[in-house]
C-alpha positions in Angstrom: -21.4 -3.4 27.4 -17.6 -2.9 27.0 -16.2 0.3 25.6 -15.2 -1.0 22.2 -17.9 -3.6 21.7 -18.6 -4.3 18.0 -21.9 -3.4 16.4 -22.7 -7.1 16.1 -22.3 -7.6 19.8 -24.3 -4.5 20.7 -27.1 -5.2 18.3 -27.2 -8.9 19.2 -27.6 -8.0 22.8 -30.4 -5.6 22.0 -32.3 -7.9 19.6 -32.1 -10.7 22.1 -33.5 -8.6 24.9 -36.1 -7.0 22.7 -37.3 -10.3 21.2 -37.8 -11.7 24.7 -39.6 -8.6 25.8 -41.9 -8.3 22.8 -42.9 -11.9 22.6 -42.7 -12.8 26.3 -39.9 -15.3 25.8 -37.9 -16.9 28.6 -34.8 -18.8 27.8 -34.8 -20.2 24.3 -32.3 -22.2 22.1 -33.3 -20.0 19.2 -30.5 -17.6 18.2 -32.0 -14.1 18.6 -28.9 -12.1 17.6 -27.7 -10.7 14.3 -25.2 -11.6 11.6 -23.5 -9.3 9.0 -25.4 -9.1 5.8 -23.8 -10.4 2.6 -25.2 -7.6 0.5 -25.1 -4.0 1.8 -28.4 -3.2 -0.1 -30.1 -5.2 2.7 -28.5 -3.2 5.5 -25.5 -3.9 7.7 -26.8 -6.6 10.0 -29.6 -9.1 9.7 -31.7 -11.0 12.3 -33.2 -14.3 11.1 -35.0 -15.2 14.4 -38.5 -14.7 13.0 -38.1 -17.9 10.8 -36.9 -19.9 13.8 -39.6 -18.6 16.1 -42.5 -19.3 13.7 -43.2 -22.8 15.1 -42.8 -21.7 18.7 -45.0 -18.7 18.4 -47.4 -20.3 15.9 -47.2 -17.3 13.6 -45.9 -16.6 10.1 -42.3 -15.3 10.1 -43.3 -12.2 8.3 -45.9 -11.4 11.0 -43.4 -12.0 13.8 -40.9 -9.6 12.1 -43.6 -7.0 11.6 -44.8 -7.2 15.3 -41.2 -6.9 16.4 -40.4 -3.8 14.3 -43.7 -2.2 15.3 -43.1 -2.6 19.0 -39.4 -2.5 19.7 -37.7 0.8 20.5 -34.6 1.0 18.3 -31.2 1.6 19.9 -29.7 5.0 19.2 -27.0 3.8 16.8 -29.6 2.3 14.3 -30.8 4.5 11.5 -33.6 2.3 10.3 -35.0 -1.2 10.3 -36.6 -3.0 7.3 -38.3 -6.4 6.7 -37.2 -8.4 3.7 -38.3 -11.6 2.1 -40.2 -14.1 4.3 -39.2 -12.3 7.5 -35.6 -11.2 7.5 -35.1 -8.2 9.8 -32.4 -5.8 8.4 -30.7 -3.1 10.4 -28.9 0.0 9.1 -26.2 1.6 11.3 -26.2 5.4 11.5 -23.3 7.0 9.7 -22.4 9.1 12.7 -22.3 6.1 15.0 -20.2 4.2 12.5 -17.7 7.1 12.1 -17.5 7.5 15.9 -16.8 3.7 16.3 -14.0 3.9 13.8 -12.5 6.9 15.6 -12.6 5.0 18.9 -10.6 2.1 17.4 -7.7 4.5 16.8 -7.2 4.8 20.6 -7.6 1.1 21.3 -4.4 -0.9 21.3 -6.5 -4.0 20.6 -8.5 -2.5 17.8 -11.8 -3.5 19.3 -10.8 -7.1 20.1 -12.2 -8.1 23.4 -9.7 -9.4 25.9 -11.8 -12.5 26.8 -8.7 -14.5 27.8 -7.5 -12.4 30.7 -6.7 -14.7 33.6 -7.0 -17.8 31.4 -4.2 -20.1 30.2 -4.1 -22.2 27.0 -1.5 -24.7 26.0 -0.9 -25.1 22.2 1.1 -28.2 21.0 2.3 -27.7 17.5 5.2 -28.3 15.0 6.7 -31.2 17.0 9.5 -32.5 14.7 11.5 -35.6 15.4 15.0 -35.4 16.8 17.8 -36.3 14.4 15.6 -35.7 11.3 15.5 -32.5 9.3 12.2 -30.6 9.1 10.5 -31.3 5.8 7.5 -30.0 3.9 5.2 -32.0 6.1 6.0 -29.8 9.1 5.0 -26.5 7.5 1.2 -26.7 8.1 1.4 -27.7 11.8 4.0 -25.0 12.4 2.3 -22.2 10.5 -1.3 -23.0 11.5 -0.3 -23.6 15.1 1.6 -20.3 15.3 -1.3 -18.4 13.9 -3.7 -19.9 16.5 -1.1 -19.1 19.1 -0.9 -15.4 18.0 -4.7 -15.1 17.8 -5.3 -16.3 21.3 -2.5 -14.1 22.7 -4.1 -11.1 21.0 -7.4 -11.9 22.8 -5.6 -11.7 26.2 -4.9 -15.4 26.9 -1.8 -16.5 28.5 -0.5 -19.0 25.9 2.1 -21.8 26.5 3.4 -22.8 23.1 4.9 -26.2 23.5 7.0 -27.9 20.9 6.5 -31.6 21.8 9.6 -33.1 20.3 9.9 -36.8 19.2 12.9 -37.5 21.3 12.4 -41.1 22.6 11.8 -44.5 21.2 13.5 -47.6 19.7 15.1 -45.5 16.9 17.6 -44.2 19.4 19.2 -47.6 20.0 20.0 -47.6 16.3 21.2 -44.0 16.5 23.6 -44.7 19.4 25.3 -47.7 17.8 25.2 -46.1 14.4 26.8 -42.9 15.7 29.8 -44.8 17.2 30.4 -46.6 13.9 29.4 -44.2 11.1 29.6 -40.6 12.3 31.5 -38.1 10.1 32.7 -35.3 12.4 33.1 -32.9 9.5 29.6 -33.5 8.3 28.3 -33.1 11.9 29.8 -29.5 11.9 28.4 -28.4 8.6 25.0 -30.2 8.5 24.4 -31.9 11.8 20.8 -33.1 11.5 21.3 -34.3 8.0 24.3 -36.3 9.2 22.3 -37.7 12.1 19.6 -38.8 9.6 22.2 -40.4 7.4 23.6 -42.3 10.4 20.2 -43.5 11.4 19.3 -44.7 7.8 22.6 -46.5 7.5 22.2 -48.2 10.9 18.6 -49.1 10.2 19.5 -50.7 6.9 22.3 -52.7 8.6 19.8 -53.9 11.2 17.7 -55.4 8.5 20.6 -57.5 7.3 22.4 -58.2 10.5 20.6 -59.8 13.5 23.7 -59.2 15.8 23.5 -55.4 14.9 19.8 -55.4 15.9 20.5 -57.0 19.2 23.3 -54.6 19.9 21.0 -51.7 19.1 18.4 -53.0 21.5 21.1 -53.3 24.2 22.2 -49.7 23.7 18.5 -48.6 24.0 18.2 -50.5 27.3 21.3 -48.8 28.6 19.9 -45.4 27.6 16.6 -46.2 29.3 18.5 -47.3 32.5 20.4 -44.0 32.6 23.8 -45.0 31.3 25.9 -41.8 31.4 27.7 -42.2 28.1 24.5 -43.1 26.1 22.6 -40.3 27.8 25.3 -37.8 26.9 25.1 -38.9 23.3 21.3 -38.7 23.3 21.4 -35.2 24.7 23.9 -34.3 22.0 21.4 -35.5 19.3 18.7 -33.3 20.9 20.9 -30.2 21.2 22.1 -30.5 17.6 18.5 -31.0 16.4 17.0 -28.1 18.4 19.8 -25.8 17.2 19.0 -26.6 13.6 15.2 -26.5 14.1 15.6 -23.0 15.5 17.2 -21.7 12.3 14.0 -22.7 10.6 11.8 -21.2 13.3 13.8 -18.0 13.2 13.2 -17.7 9.4 9.5 -18.3 10.0 9.4 -15.9 13.0 8.0 -18.7 15.2 8.9 -19.0 18.9 8.0 -21.5 21.6 7.8 -21.2 25.3 8.7 -24.9 25.9 10.7 -27.6 24.1 9.5 -30.7 26.0 9.9 -34.0 24.3 8.2 -37.3 25.0 11.1 -38.2 27.3 10.1 -35.5 29.7 7.1 -37.5 30.8 8.8 -40.9 31.2 8.6 -40.9 35.0 4.8 -40.5 34.8 4.0 -43.5 32.5 3.8 -46.2 35.2 1.5 -43.9 37.3 -0.8 -43.6 34.3 -1.0 -47.3 34.0 -1.8 -47.6 37.7 -4.5 -45.0 37.4 -6.1 -46.8 34.4 -6.1 -50.1 36.3 -7.4 -48.6 39.6 -10.3 -47.0 37.7 -11.1 -50.3 36.0 -10.3 -48.9 32.5 -7.5 -51.2 31.4 -7.5 -54.9 30.8 -5.0 -57.5 29.6 -5.3 -58.8 26.1 -2.7 -61.1 24.5 -0.1 -59.9 27.0 -0.8 -56.2 26.2 -2.7 -53.7 28.4 -5.6 -52.2 26.5 -8.5 -49.8 27.0 -11.7 -51.0 25.3 -13.4 -48.1 23.5 -15.8 -50.3 21.5 -18.9 -48.7 23.1 -17.7 -45.3 21.7 -17.3 -46.8 18.2 -13.5 -46.9 18.3 -11.1 -49.8 18.3 -9.1 -50.8 21.4 -6.3 -48.5 22.5 -3.0 -50.2 23.6 -1.5 -48.4 26.6 1.3 -50.9 27.3 2.6 -53.3 24.8 3.2 -57.0 25.4 6.9 -56.4 25.8 6.3 -53.9 28.6 6.9 -50.8 26.4 4.6 -47.8 26.4 3.1 -46.2 23.3 2.0 -42.7 22.2 -1.4 -42.8 24.0 0.3 -43.4 27.3 2.8 -40.7 26.8 0.1 -38.2 25.7 -2.0 -39.1 28.8 1.0 -38.4 31.0 1.6 -35.1 29.1 -2.0 -33.9 29.7 -1.7 -34.8 33.4 1.6 -32.8 33.7 0.2 -29.8 31.8 -2.9 -29.6 34.0 -0.9 -29.8 37.2 1.7 -27.2 36.1 -0.4 -24.7 34.1 -4.1 -25.3 35.0 -5.1 -24.6 31.4 -8.6 -23.8 30.2 -7.9 -25.9 27.2 -5.1 -27.8 25.4 -4.9 -27.5 21.6 -3.1 -30.0 19.4 -2.3 -29.1 15.8 -1.5 -32.2 13.7 -2.4 -33.7 10.3 -5.6 -35.5 9.6 -4.0 -39.0 9.8 -3.9 -38.7 13.6 -7.6 -38.2 14.2 -8.3 -41.6 15.6 -5.4 -41.4 18.0 -6.6 -38.1 19.5 -10.2 -39.3 19.7 -9.0 -42.3 21.7 -6.7 -40.6 24.1 -9.2 -37.7 24.6 -11.8 -40.2 25.6 -9.5 -41.9 28.0 -8.5 -38.5 29.5 -12.1 -37.8 30.2 -12.6 -41.2 31.8 -9.6 -40.4 34.1 -11.2 -37.1 35.1 -8.7 -34.8 33.5 -10.3 -31.4 33.6 -8.9 -29.4 30.7 -10.8 -29.1 27.5 -8.8 -31.0 24.8 -9.0 -29.8 21.2 -7.6 -31.5 18.1 -7.1 -29.1 15.2 -6.4 -31.4 12.3 -5.4 -30.3 8.8 -5.3 -31.7 5.3 -2.0 -32.4 3.6 -0.1 -30.1 1.3 0.4 -31.3 -2.2 3.2 -30.0 -4.5 3.1 -30.2 -8.3 6.0 -31.9 -10.0 8.9 -29.6 -10.9 8.0 -27.2 -8.2 11.5 -27.1 -6.7 14.9 -26.8 -8.2 16.3 -28.6 -5.1 14.9 -32.1 -4.3 16.4 -34.9 -2.4 14.7 -38.2 -3.0 10.9 -37.9 -2.3 11.3 -35.6 0.7 11.4 -31.9 0.3 13.3 -30.3 3.1 11.6 -27.3 4.7 14.8 -25.2 4.4 14.7 -25.9 0.6 11.1 -24.6 0.4 12.0 -21.4 2.2 15.2 -20.9 0.1 13.1 -21.3 -3.1 10.5 -18.8 -1.8 13.1 -16.2 -1.1 14.9 -16.8 -4.4 11.8 -16.3 -6.4 10.7 -13.3 -4.4 14.2 -11.7 -5.0 13.7 -12.0 -8.7 10.4 -10.2 -8.4 11.9 -7.4 -6.2 14.9 -6.9 -8.5 12.5 -6.6 -11.5 10.1 -4.2 -9.9 12.6 -2.2 -7.8 16.0 -2.3 -9.7 17.2 0.9 -8.0 16.7 -0.4 -4.5 19.9 -1.1 -2.5 20.8 -4.8 -2.7 20.6 -5.3 1.1 17.1 -3.9 1.1 16.1 -6.1 -1.9 17.2 -9.2 0.0 15.4 -8.2 3.2 12.2 -7.4 1.2 12.4 -10.7 -0.7 12.7 -12.5 2.6 9.5 -10.9 4.0 7.6 -11.5 0.7 8.8 -15.0 0.1 8.2 -16.3 3.7 4.9 -14.4 3.8 3.8 -16.0 0.6 4.5 -19.5 1.9 2.5 -18.8 5.1 -0.4 -17.1 3.5 -0.9 -19.8 0.9 -1.4 -22.2 3.8 -3.4 -20.0 6.1 -5.8 -18.7 3.5 -7.2 -22.2 3.1 -9.6 -24.0 5.4 -7.1 -26.0 7.5 -9.1 -29.2 6.8 -8.7 -28.9 3.1 -6.0 -30.4 0.9 -3.7 -27.6 -0.2 -2.1 -27.7 -3.6 0.8 -25.3 -3.5 1.9 -23.4 -6.6 4.4 -20.5 -6.9 2.1 -18.7 -9.3 -0.6 -18.4 -6.7 1.7 -17.8 -3.8 3.6 -14.9 -5.3 0.7 -13.4 -7.3 0.6 -9.6 -6.8 -3.0 -9.3 -8.0 -4.9 -12.2 -6.4 -5.6 -13.4 -2.8 -1.9 -13.6 -1.7 0.4 -12.2 0.9 2.3 -10.1 -1.7 -1.1 -8.5 -2.6 -1.8 -7.6 1.0 1.7 -6.5 1.7 1.6 -4.2 -1.3 -1.8 -2.8 -0.1 -0.3 -1.9 3.2 2.8 -0.3 1.6 0.6 1.7 -0.7 -1.4 3.1 2.2 1.8 3.9 4.1 3.0 5.8 1.0 -0.3 7.9 0.9 0.1 8.7 4.6 3.8 9.8 4.0 2.8 12.0 1.1 0.2 13.7 3.2 2.7 14.5 6.0 5.2 15.8 3.4 2.6 18.1 1.9 1.0 19.2 5.2 3.7 18.8 7.8 2.0 21.0 10.4 -1.5 19.5 10.0 -3.2 18.2 13.2 -5.1 15.3 11.7 -6.7 14.2 15.0 -8.6 17.6 15.1 -10.6 16.6 12.1 -13.5 14.1 12.5 -14.1 11.1 10.3 -17.1 11.7 8.0 -18.7 9.1 5.7 -20.2 11.1 2.9 -19.3 8.8 0.1 -20.7 5.3 -0.4 -17.2 3.7 -0.6 -16.1 5.5 2.6 -19.0 3.9 4.4 -18.4 0.5 2.9 -14.7 0.7 4.1 -15.8 1.8 7.6 -18.2 -1.1 8.0 -15.5 -3.5 7.0 -13.0 -1.9 9.5 -15.6 -2.2 12.2 -15.8 -6.0 11.7 -12.1 -6.7 12.4 -12.8 -7.8 16.0 -15.4 -10.3 14.7 -13.0 -11.7 12.2 -10.4 -12.3 14.9 -12.9 -13.9 17.2 -14.2 -16.2 14.5 -10.7 -17.2 13.4 -9.7 -18.0 17.0 -12.9 -19.7 18.2 -13.1 -21.9 15.1 -9.3 -22.5 14.9 -9.4 -21.3 11.3 -6.9 -18.6 10.5 -8.4 -18.5 7.0 -11.4 -16.5 8.4 -9.0 -13.7 9.2 -7.2 -14.1 5.9 -10.5 -13.8 4.0 -11.3 -10.6 6.0 -7.9 -9.0 5.2 -8.3 -9.8 1.5 -11.8 -8.3 1.3 -10.6 -5.2 3.3 -7.7 -4.7 0.9 -10.1 -5.0 -2.1 -12.5 -2.4 -0.6 -9.6 -0.1 0.2 -8.4 -0.4 -3.4 -11.8 0.7 -4.6 -11.7 3.6 -2.1 -8.3 4.7 -3.3 -9.3 4.6 -6.9 -12.7 6.4 -6.6 -12.2 9.4 -4.3 -9.5 12.0 -4.2 -7.2 12.1 -1.2 -4.5 14.8 -1.2 -6.5 16.9 -3.6 -9.7 16.8 -1.6 -10.8 19.9 0.4 -9.6 20.3 4.0 -11.6 18.2 6.4 -12.6 15.7 3.8 -8.9 15.1 3.0 -8.1 14.5 6.7 -11.1 12.3 7.2 -9.9 10.1 4.3 -6.4 10.0 5.6 -7.6 8.9 9.0 -9.5 6.1 7.3 -6.3 5.2 5.5 -4.4 5.1 8.7 -6.8 2.8 10.5 -7.0 0.5 7.5 -3.2 0.3 7.5 -3.1 -0.5 11.2 -5.7 -3.2 10.8 -3.9 -4.7 7.8 -0.6 -4.7 9.7 -2.1 -6.2 12.8 -4.1 -8.8 10.9 -1.0 -9.9 8.9 1.0 -10.0 12.1 -1.6 -12.4 13.6 -0.9 -14.7 10.7 2.8 -14.3 11.3 3.4 -12.3 8.2 5.5 -9.1 8.0 4.2 -5.8 6.5 7.1 -3.9 4.8 6.6 -0.2 4.7 7.9 -0.1 1.1 7.5 -2.6 -1.8 
């Protein structure tokens, strides 16, 4: 067992072995491990195996539980074992073992989180805006959820390749090329390049609807681009460079970074080879001039891989992308973070990938849409809310809060604090929800200092930092590490149990691709700490007790800070 194994891991390993020994079980599909209890009156961990083994052993669950507790030799970190209800087996951790575990976390840079990813690579494909279009509110969930999953896997030791798969190819660029030459405003390109590119596209598109000659000229420009025309390629590369530059201003504000910016165009040379592979494996057939893969046996409609005009579609590009990623990175899995509307597309191309023998595990993390009540924003342009406007509004509202609560703070500090609070509020509102749920965003919830919000957690961290600073100011020469952690008060023990479960929360959030599991953990931890802070003395406690509680404060602060960081949220030292 690893050095910083959680109690859940240690106890599950023991119950599994003990159950097999007591009842003479070989391998079984029944879960023999433990789970945390929902109510600490029933212990710290619970094993429900007796109910599941009843049919197999032909005994009543309660009898199974009794036989187990009578015969099994308890591990040294368990205080006692009890049977409840029809056969629940409840375990109570020894206070001394719990205190020792919390102390051990102080010396572990990973806070007990197992480095299961060492030597393994994961590719995460998220955000993926389209070139020549400003990022809008629809990009926030993919970007924020994807980045949190990215951070969670890195923290577990994986080598993560964060790939921003840009939309940089397609018929729209013919319209962009001809439109740019006729409608570009150089001054606007310098001040707001991507908005100007979008304006050019819209104007060119509208003209194509009315003017067949314009449409034909746009198609001709696209063909020239596809054939490598130097002038058109230079313009196209300019569109990409301007777009990435502006995207990066948004990513910088969100503290999001990517290892790769590879658009659809990067894989163009592979598309013909994908078609050949599909044909050679008997997977593709011609239908009405198009090349299709029939997925009817799997309950899905046909998937077009080459259109009747010879053009390729998204499925073909995505297959080429998987092929390239496997060859270059040899990933254990490839994770895609997109909205719910793309579920069929991913099911189709995942199926085709398997048929082609592509070895990486492919995962689609889909999310529900974000809804915004009317009159949420002071800045709106048409029906599209630009992402920059959302972030501006968040920082503006947070600044009003900061100025009101800390009027004596230097203005520069107020602005910086407002940035951390505002951006954190946006992220947490998203990440605290199950990704697959519809999110209704409100400023009242996002910036609530009392409820389940980023400002509440940020304030909890700042308050703990303040306590720690006051201790050092009052006892500057104290050697806090020379005092052991003791759990003599009920609330101290409750806090320690929650701290010991951080690694399990990280594991659950990563393995289920649900950052909200970690967000829920952090909120519950902050609530328990608040009760701890309100119910026992800190600086006025006697020596030894005082240091034990300060150590609990310190590890709580560290876990809150690390947990928020895994969600991409800053933890200001002062609020």
